[in-house]
Structure formats: structure tokens, C-alpha cells
FINUDO-197537 format. One record per atom (N, C-alpha, C, O, CB): residue in one letter; x, y, z. Coordinates in steps of 0.1 Angstrom, whole numbers. Glycine has a CB too. Example, Ala and Ser with C-alpha at 12.3 -4.5 7.8 and 13.67 -1.06 7.14 Angstrom:
BEGIN
('A'; (132; -57; 78))
('A'; (123; -45; 78))
('A'; (132; -33; 78))
('A'; (142; -33; 85))
('A'; (113; -45; 90))
('S'; (128; -22; 71))
('S'; (137; -11; 71))
('S'; (129; 0; 79))
('S'; (134; 11; 80))
('S'; (141; -6; 57))
This chain:
BEGIN
('M'; (-1593; -381; 706))
('M'; (-1597; -371; 717))
('M'; (-1611; -366; 714))
('M'; (-1619; -364; 723))
('M'; (-1587; -360; 718))
('A'; (-1614; -363; 701))
('A'; (-1627; -358; 698))
('A'; (-1638; -368; 701))
('A'; (-1649; -364; 705))
('A'; (-1628; -354; 683))
('D'; (-1635; -381; 700))
('D'; (-1645; -391; 703))
('D'; (-1648; -391; 718))
('D'; (-1660; -392; 722))
('D'; (-1640; -405; 699))
('R'; (-1638; -388; 726))
('R'; (-1640; -388; 741))
('R'; (-1648; -376; 745))
('R'; (-1657; -376; 753))
('R'; (-1627; -388; 748))
('A'; (-1645; -364; 739))
('A'; (-1652; -352; 742))
('A'; (-1667; -353; 737))
('A'; (-1676; -349; 744))
('A'; (-1645; -340; 735))
('G'; (-1668; -359; 725))
('G'; (-1682; -361; 720))
('G'; (-1690; -371; 728))
('G'; (-1702; -369; 730))
('G'; (-1681; -367; 706))
('A'; (-1683; -381; 734))
('A'; (-1690; -391; 743))
('A'; (-1695; -384; 755))
('A'; (-1706; -387; 760))
('A'; (-1681; -402; 746))
('M'; (-1687; -375; 761))
('M'; (-1692; -367; 772))
('M'; (-1704; -358; 769))
('M'; (-1713; -358; 777))
('M'; (-1680; -359; 778))
('H'; (-1703; -352; 758))
('H'; (-1715; -344; 753))
('H'; (-1727; -352; 752))
('H'; (-1738; -348; 756))
('H'; (-1711; -336; 740))
('E'; (-1725; -364; 745))
('E'; (-1737; -373; 743))
('E'; (-1742; -378; 757))
('E'; (-1755; -379; 758))
('E'; (-1733; -385; 735))
('L'; (-1734; -381; 766))
('L'; (-1739; -385; 779))
('L'; (-1747; -374; 786))
('L'; (-1758; -377; 791))
('L'; (-1727; -389; 789))
('L'; (-1742; -362; 785))
('L'; (-1750; -351; 791))
('L'; (-1763; -348; 784))
('L'; (-1773; -347; 790))
('L'; (-1741; -338; 791))
('R'; (-1762; -349; 770))
('R'; (-1774; -346; 762))
('R'; (-1785; -357; 764))
('R'; (-1797; -353; 766))
('R'; (-1771; -345; 747))
('S'; (-1781; -369; 764))
('S'; (-1791; -380; 766))
('S'; (-1796; -381; 780))
('S'; (-1808; -384; 782))
('S'; (-1785; -394; 762))
('S'; (-1788; -377; 789))
('S'; (-1792; -377; 803))
('S'; (-1802; -366; 805))
('S'; (-1812; -367; 813))
('S'; (-1781; -375; 813))
('H'; (-1800; -354; 799))
('H'; (-1810; -343; 800))
('H'; (-1823; -347; 794))
('H'; (-1833; -344; 799))
('H'; (-1804; -331; 792))
('A'; (-1822; -355; 782))
('A'; (-1835; -359; 776))
('A'; (-1843; -369; 784))
('A'; (-1855; -369; 783))
('A'; (-1831; -365; 762))
('T'; (-1836; -377; 792))
('T'; (-1843; -387; 800))
('T'; (-1844; -383; 815))
('T'; (-1850; -391; 823))
('T'; (-1835; -400; 799))
('G'; (-1838; -372; 819))
('G'; (-1839; -368; 833))
('G'; (-1829; -374; 843))
('G'; (-1832; -374; 855))
('G'; (-1853; -370; 838))
('V'; (-1819; -381; 838))
('V'; (-1809; -387; 847))
('V'; (-1800; -377; 853))
('V'; (-1793; -370; 846))
('V'; (-1801; -398; 839))
('E'; (-1800; -377; 866))
('E'; (-1791; -367; 874))
('E'; (-1779; -374; 878))
('E'; (-1778; -386; 880))
('E'; (-1799; -362; 886))
('P'; (-1768; -367; 880))
('P'; (-1767; -352; 880))
('P'; (-1764; -347; 866))
('P'; (-1763; -334; 864))
('P'; (-1755; -348; 889))
('W'; (-1763; -355; 856))
('W'; (-1759; -351; 842))
('W'; (-1770; -342; 836))
('W'; (-1766; -333; 829))
('W'; (-1757; -363; 834))
('A'; (-1783; -345; 839))
('A'; (-1793; -336; 832))
('A'; (-1792; -322; 836))
('A'; (-1793; -313; 828))
('A'; (-1807; -342; 836))
('S'; (-1790; -319; 849))
('S'; (-1788; -305; 854))
('S'; (-1775; -299; 849))
('S'; (-1775; -287; 846))
('S'; (-1788; -305; 869))
('M'; (-1765; -307; 848))
('M'; (-1752; -302; 843))
('M'; (-1753; -298; 828))
('M'; (-1748; -287; 824))
('M'; (-1741; -313; 844))
('Y'; (-1760; -306; 820))
('Y'; (-1763; -302; 806))
('Y'; (-1770; -289; 805))
('Y'; (-1766; -280; 798))
('Y'; (-1771; -313; 799))
('A'; (-1780; -287; 813))
('A'; (-1788; -275; 813))
('A'; (-1781; -263; 818))
('A'; (-1784; -251; 814))
('A'; (-1801; -277; 821))
('S'; (-1771; -265; 827))
('S'; (-1763; -253; 833))
('S'; (-1751; -249; 825))
('S'; (-1743; -241; 829))
('S'; (-1759; -257; 847))
('G'; (-1750; -255; 813))
('G'; (-1739; -251; 804))
('G'; (-1728; -261; 801))
('G'; (-1720; -259; 792))
('G'; (-1733; -239; 810))
('H'; (-1728; -272; 808))
('H'; (-1718; -282; 806))
('H'; (-1720; -288; 792))
('H'; (-1710; -292; 785))
('H'; (-1718; -293; 816))
('G'; (-1732; -289; 787))
('G'; (-1735; -295; 774))
('G'; (-1728; -287; 763))
('G'; (-1722; -292; 754))
('G'; (-1749; -296; 772))
('E'; (-1730; -273; 764))
('E'; (-1724; -265; 754))
('E'; (-1709; -265; 755))
('E'; (-1702; -264; 744))
('E'; (-1729; -250; 755))
('H'; (-1703; -266; 767))
('H'; (-1689; -267; 768))
('H'; (-1684; -279; 761))
('H'; (-1674; -278; 753))
('H'; (-1685; -267; 783))
('W'; (-1690; -291; 763))
('W'; (-1685; -303; 757))
('W'; (-1687; -303; 742))
('W'; (-1679; -309; 735))
('W'; (-1691; -315; 764))
('A'; (-1698; -297; 738))
('A'; (-1700; -296; 723))
('A'; (-1689; -287; 717))
('A'; (-1684; -291; 706))
('A'; (-1714; -290; 720))
('S'; (-1686; -276; 723))
('S'; (-1675; -267; 718))
('S'; (-1662; -275; 719))
('S'; (-1654; -274; 709))
('S'; (-1674; -255; 727))
('A'; (-1659; -282; 730))
('A'; (-1647; -289; 731))
('A'; (-1645; -300; 720))
('A'; (-1635; -302; 714))
('A'; (-1646; -296; 745))
('T'; (-1656; -306; 717))
('T'; (-1656; -316; 706))
('T'; (-1653; -310; 693))
('T'; (-1645; -315; 685))
('T'; (-1670; -323; 705))
('R'; (-1659; -299; 690))
('R'; (-1656; -292; 677))
('R'; (-1642; -287; 676))
('R'; (-1635; -289; 666))
('R'; (-1666; -280; 675))
('Y'; (-1637; -282; 687))
('Y'; (-1623; -277; 687))
('Y'; (-1613; -288; 686))
('Y'; (-1604; -287; 678))
('Y'; (-1620; -269; 701))
('V'; (-1615; -299; 693))
('V'; (-1605; -310; 692))
('V'; (-1606; -316; 678))
('V'; (-1596; -321; 673))
('V'; (-1609; -321; 703))
('A'; (-1618; -317; 672))
('A'; (-1619; -322; 659))
('A'; (-1611; -313; 649))
('A'; (-1605; -318; 640))
('A'; (-1634; -324; 654))
('W'; (-1612; -300; 651))
('W'; (-1605; -291; 642))
('W'; (-1590; -291; 644))
('W'; (-1583; -290; 634))
('W'; (-1611; -277; 645))
('R'; (-1585; -292; 657))
('R'; (-1571; -291; 660))
('R'; (-1565; -304; 665))
('R'; (-1555; -304; 671))
('R'; (-1569; -280; 670))
('G'; (-1572; -315; 663))
('G'; (-1568; -327; 668))
('G'; (-1554; -332; 665))
('G'; (-1547; -337; 674))
('G'; (-1577; -338; 664))
('E'; (-1549; -330; 653))
('E'; (-1536; -334; 649))
('E'; (-1525; -326; 657))
('E'; (-1516; -331; 662))
('E'; (-1534; -332; 634))
('T'; (-1527; -313; 658))
('T'; (-1518; -304; 665))
('T'; (-1518; -308; 680))
('T'; (-1507; -309; 686))
('T'; (-1522; -290; 664))
('I'; (-1529; -311; 686))
('I'; (-1530; -314; 700))
('I'; (-1523; -328; 702))
('I'; (-1516; -329; 712))
('I'; (-1545; -315; 705))
('A'; (-1525; -337; 693))
('A'; (-1519; -350; 695))
('A'; (-1504; -349; 694))
('A'; (-1497; -355; 702))
('A'; (-1524; -360; 684))
('I'; (-1499; -341; 685))
('I'; (-1484; -339; 684))
('I'; (-1479; -333; 697))
('I'; (-1469; -337; 702))
('I'; (-1481; -331; 672))
('A'; (-1485; -323; 701))
('A'; (-1481; -315; 713))
('A'; (-1481; -324; 726))
('A'; (-1472; -323; 734))
('A'; (-1490; -303; 715))
('T'; (-1491; -332; 727))
('T'; (-1492; -341; 739))
('T'; (-1483; -352; 739))
('T'; (-1480; -359; 749))
('T'; (-1506; -346; 741))
('R'; (-1477; -356; 727))
('R'; (-1467; -366; 726))
('R'; (-1453; -360; 727))
('R'; (-1443; -367; 726))
('R'; (-1469; -374; 713))
('G'; (-1452; -347; 730))
('G'; (-1439; -341; 731))
('G'; (-1433; -338; 718))
('G'; (-1420; -335; 717))
('G'; (-1430; -349; 739))
('G'; (-1440; -337; 707))
('G'; (-1435; -334; 694))
('G'; (-1433; -320; 692))
('G'; (-1436; -311; 700))
('G'; (-1444; -340; 683))
('V'; (-1427; -316; 681))
('V'; (-1424; -302; 678))
('V'; (-1434; -298; 667))
('V'; (-1437; -305; 657))
('V'; (-1409; -301; 672))
('L'; (-1440; -287; 670))
('L'; (-1450; -281; 660))
('L'; (-1442; -273; 650))
('L'; (-1433; -265; 654))
('L'; (-1461; -272; 667))
('L'; (-1445; -274; 637))
('L'; (-1438; -267; 627))
('L'; (-1443; -253; 625))
('L'; (-1436; -244; 621))
('L'; (-1438; -274; 614))
('A'; (-1456; -251; 627))
('A'; (-1463; -238; 625))
('A'; (-1463; -230; 639))
('A'; (-1465; -236; 649))
('A'; (-1477; -240; 620))
('R'; (-1460; -218; 638))
('R'; (-1461; -209; 650))
('R'; (-1474; -201; 649))
('R'; (-1479; -198; 638))
('R'; (-1448; -199; 650))
('P'; (-1479; -198; 661))
('P'; (-1491; -189; 661))
('P'; (-1488; -175; 656))
('P'; (-1476; -171; 657))
('P'; (-1497; -189; 675))
('P'; (-1497; -168; 651))
('P'; (-1495; -154; 647))
('P'; (-1489; -146; 658))
('P'; (-1493; -148; 670))
('P'; (-1507; -148; 641))
('G'; (-1481; -136; 655))
('G'; (-1476; -127; 665))
('G'; (-1461; -125; 663))
('G'; (-1456; -128; 653))
('G'; (-1478; -133; 679))
('P'; (-1455; -119; 673))
('P'; (-1440; -116; 672))
('P'; (-1432; -129; 669))
('P'; (-1437; -139; 674))
('P'; (-1435; -108; 684))
('S'; (-1421; -127; 663))
('S'; (-1413; -139; 660))
('S'; (-1408; -145; 673))
('S'; (-1406; -137; 683))
('S'; (-1402; -136; 650))
('A'; (-1405; -157; 673))
('A'; (-1400; -164; 685))
('A'; (-1386; -159; 689))
('A'; (-1382; -159; 701))
('A'; (-1400; -179; 684))
('S'; (-1379; -154; 679))
('S'; (-1365; -149; 682))
('S'; (-1365; -135; 688))
('S'; (-1354; -131; 693))
('S'; (-1357; -150; 669))
('A'; (-1375; -128; 687))
('A'; (-1376; -114; 693))
('A'; (-1377; -115; 708))
('A'; (-1386; -122; 713))
('A'; (-1387; -106; 687))
('S'; (-1368; -108; 715))
('S'; (-1369; -108; 729))
('S'; (-1373; -94; 733))
('S'; (-1371; -85; 725))
('S'; (-1356; -112; 736))
('P'; (-1378; -92; 745))
('P'; (-1382; -79; 750))
('P'; (-1370; -69; 749))
('P'; (-1373; -57; 747))
('P'; (-1388; -79; 764))
('A'; (-1358; -74; 751))
('A'; (-1347; -65; 751))
('A'; (-1343; -60; 737))
('A'; (-1338; -49; 735))
('A'; (-1335; -72; 757))
('T'; (-1346; -68; 727))
('T'; (-1342; -64; 713))
('T'; (-1354; -59; 705))
('T'; (-1352; -54; 694))
('T'; (-1336; -76; 706))
('A'; (-1366; -62; 710))
('A'; (-1378; -58; 702))
('A'; (-1380; -43; 702))
('A'; (-1378; -36; 713))
('A'; (-1391; -65; 707))
('G'; (-1384; -37; 691))
('G'; (-1388; -24; 689))
('G'; (-1382; -12; 695))
('G'; (-1386; -1; 693))
('G'; (-1400; -23; 691))
């Protein structure tokens, strides 16, 4: 997935450098930074994303209240 996001960023970046529209304008209007950020995020969390998109179970829970706490029993 990181390769695909990176390819989109590269398309926008190279099109901006050569003036190919509509990609050049999209890069300049923030789409380039979006895809650069997406590439970094997917590279960082790629394994978790791959497991989740295949319907797997994640072993780690995000920080916060425990999954077993419900509004009726919490605090």
C-alpha cells in the first residue's frame, strides 16, 4: 500500500515539475502533501492496515478505556 500511495505522490510531484495538468495544480493545492503524509503513515502502520483489511484480528488495542467497559458500568 505504501508503494501505491508513494506512486501517487510521485505522479503529482513530477507533474508539478513538468507542468502537466491537472496533476501540477493538484500538487500545488495540497494534494502532494496529502499523498506524502499518506505514504509515511502507511509505511509506518502498513502491517496493521494489511491485517485489518483482510479481516484479521488486531492484538493491540488503542490507548483509552478498556473494551470491556460499557457506559452503564464505567465510572
